[in-house]
Backbone as numpy.savetxt, mean C-alpha at the origin, in Angstrom:
# Nx Ny Nz CAx CAy CAz Cx Cy Cz
-20.91 -0.51 -13.24 -19.80 -1.47 -13.50 -19.41 -0.63 -15.14
-17.90 -0.99 -14.72 -16.73 -0.74 -15.79 -16.64 -1.61 -16.56
-16.02 -1.62 -17.75 -15.01 -2.30 -17.70 -13.56 -2.46 -18.16
-13.32 -2.96 -18.61 -11.14 -2.29 -18.59 -10.44 -3.77 -18.72
-10.16 -3.74 -20.32 -9.39 -4.36 -20.75 -7.78 -4.48 -20.23
-7.18 -5.40 -20.50 -5.87 -5.59 -19.64 -5.23 -6.89 -20.87
-4.18 -6.61 -21.01 -3.39 -7.61 -22.02 -1.91 -8.00 -21.20
-2.40 -9.03 -21.06 -1.02 -10.14 -20.52 -0.14 -10.96 -21.60
1.23 -10.55 -20.61 2.02 -11.65 -21.42 1.54 -13.74 -21.51
2.18 -14.26 -22.21 1.21 -15.71 -21.93 0.99 -16.10 -20.19
2.85 -16.03 -20.13 4.08 -16.83 -19.19 3.27 -16.38 -17.91
3.28 -15.27 -17.85 2.31 -14.28 -16.98 1.13 -15.18 -16.24
-0.01 -14.91 -17.43 -1.28 -15.50 -17.26 -1.07 -16.41 -16.88
-0.55 -17.71 -17.08 -0.24 -19.01 -16.74 -0.16 -18.94 -15.29
1.40 -18.07 -15.09 1.73 -17.98 -13.49 0.11 -18.15 -12.29
-0.58 -16.68 -13.24 -1.78 -16.52 -12.48 -2.85 -17.18 -12.65
-3.01 -18.05 -13.86 -3.95 -19.35 -14.01 -3.95 -20.46 -12.55
-2.43 -21.17 -12.69 -2.04 -21.57 -11.87 -2.10 -21.64 -10.54
-2.08 -20.69 -9.79 -2.21 -19.57 -9.01 -3.72 -19.33 -8.07
-4.34 -19.15 -8.82 -6.19 -18.92 -8.34 -6.20 -20.72 -8.76
-5.74 -21.58 -9.60 -6.53 -22.78 -9.43 -6.01 -23.50 -8.00
-4.85 -23.62 -7.67 -4.02 -23.40 -5.96 -5.24 -22.71 -4.59
-5.66 -21.90 -5.19 -6.00 -20.53 -3.66 -7.77 -20.24 -4.31
-8.65 -21.73 -5.12 -9.90 -21.49 -5.43 -10.90 -20.70 -5.52
-9.79 -20.29 -6.33 -10.39 -18.58 -7.94 -11.22 -19.15 -8.89
-12.77 -18.76 -9.43 -13.50 -18.74 -10.60 -13.09 -18.73 -11.56
-12.43 -16.99 -11.01 -13.08 -16.20 -12.02 -11.51 -15.43 -12.15
-10.96 -15.52 -13.62 -9.98 -14.33 -13.33 -10.33 -12.63 -12.94
-11.60 -12.81 -13.24 -12.03 -11.19 -12.66 -12.14 -11.58 -11.48
-12.27 -11.72 -10.33 -12.49 -12.89 -9.26 -10.70 -12.47 -8.43
-9.67 -13.19 -9.26 -9.25 -13.27 -8.74 -8.26 -11.18 -8.71
-8.66 -10.86 -10.02 -7.16 -9.52 -10.70 -8.03 -9.10 -9.34
-9.70 -8.65 -9.32 -10.24 -7.55 -8.28 -9.20 -7.95 -6.71
-9.16 -9.23 -6.35 -9.64 -9.10 -5.39 -7.57 -8.87 -5.37
-6.65 -8.77 -6.35 -5.76 -8.52 -6.01 -5.20 -7.00 -5.68
-6.35 -5.69 -6.71 -5.87 -5.06 -6.70 -6.84 -4.19 -5.16
-7.48 -4.91 -4.72 -8.34 -4.18 -3.21 -7.22 -5.20 -2.65
-6.05 -6.14 -1.95 -4.79 -5.96 -0.85 -3.70 -5.43 -1.64
-3.39 -5.09 -3.06 -2.44 -4.22 -3.59 -3.30 -2.90 -2.78
-3.93 -1.66 -3.16 -4.51 -0.60 -1.98 -4.38 -0.64 -0.88
-4.63 -1.75 -0.23 -4.58 -1.74 1.18 -3.31 -1.90 1.70
-2.60 -1.92 1.10 -1.11 -2.41 1.36 -0.81 -1.20 1.27
-0.73 0.06 0.12 -0.53 1.10 0.39 -0.85 1.53 0.47
-2.45 2.07 1.52 -2.65 2.81 2.30 -2.60 2.01 3.97
-2.10 1.31 4.17 -1.14 0.58 5.04 0.08 1.48 5.82
1.37 1.57 4.49 2.27 1.75 3.96 2.20 3.97 4.62
1.29 3.94 3.82 0.80 5.15 4.09 0.42 5.55 5.14
-0.50 5.09 6.35 -0.23 5.19 7.48 1.16 5.39 8.15
1.36 3.99 8.48 2.76 4.33 8.35 3.96 4.51 8.52
4.05 5.12 7.32 4.83 6.87 6.93 4.30 7.75 7.56
2.82 8.10 7.65 2.43 8.93 8.27 2.90 9.07 9.96
2.51 7.87 10.84 3.08 7.96 11.71 4.50 8.34 11.86
4.96 7.68 11.23 6.90 7.67 11.68 6.49 8.93 11.35
5.99 10.41 10.64 6.04 11.01 10.36 6.14 11.77 11.96
4.44 11.93 12.23 3.91 12.53 13.28 4.73 12.21 14.69
5.62 10.97 14.81 6.33 10.46 15.73 7.90 11.24 15.47
8.71 11.48 14.90 9.25 12.58 14.90 8.97 14.35 15.14
7.69 14.42 14.47 7.35 16.01 14.92 7.41 15.91 16.84
6.59 15.51 17.08 5.71 15.06 18.83 7.91 14.90 18.89
8.65 14.29 18.65 9.45 13.93 19.33 10.75 15.57 18.90
10.91 15.96 18.09 11.00 16.89 18.04 10.50 18.46 18.68
9.00 18.71 18.20 9.12 19.41 19.62 9.27 19.34 21.48
9.10 18.25 21.26 9.99 17.55 23.53 11.19 17.86 22.97
11.94 18.01 21.97 13.37 18.64 22.37 13.68 19.89 21.99
12.38 20.91 21.34 12.51 22.54 21.24 11.75 22.85 23.03
10.66 21.97 23.20 10.44 22.51 24.75 11.63 21.58 26.11
12.40 21.47 25.32 13.70 21.16 26.51 14.86 21.77 25.70
14.49 22.29 25.64 16.17 23.10 24.89 17.10 22.76 24.24
16.33 21.82 24.14 17.84 20.79 23.33 17.96 21.20 21.59
16.76 21.98 21.11 17.42 22.57 19.84 16.35 23.85 19.86
16.45 24.90 18.91 15.78 25.88 18.73 14.42 25.91 17.65
13.88 26.62 17.55 12.80 26.11 17.14 12.76 27.80 15.68
11.87 27.30 14.95 12.50 28.47 13.35 11.93 29.32 14.04
12.26 30.05 13.13 11.92 31.55 13.19 11.03 31.67 11.75
9.61 32.48 11.79 9.23 32.54 10.36 9.26 33.43 9.26
């Protein structure tokens, strides 16, 4: 495992410690690791949703091409 150094403003650190106590986190490391995992998961979910939206637009466009509503672009 690799160490990462992190500097935080006093007020921000106090807010983190308050939340940690409220949610029964034993260490700052545990809290920060879980926070980073949650952030990564949310970003990945957002990408999946955006990809699904893009795919649905592509599918809709292909359907419109088949119906003759729009023309297919020429290469």
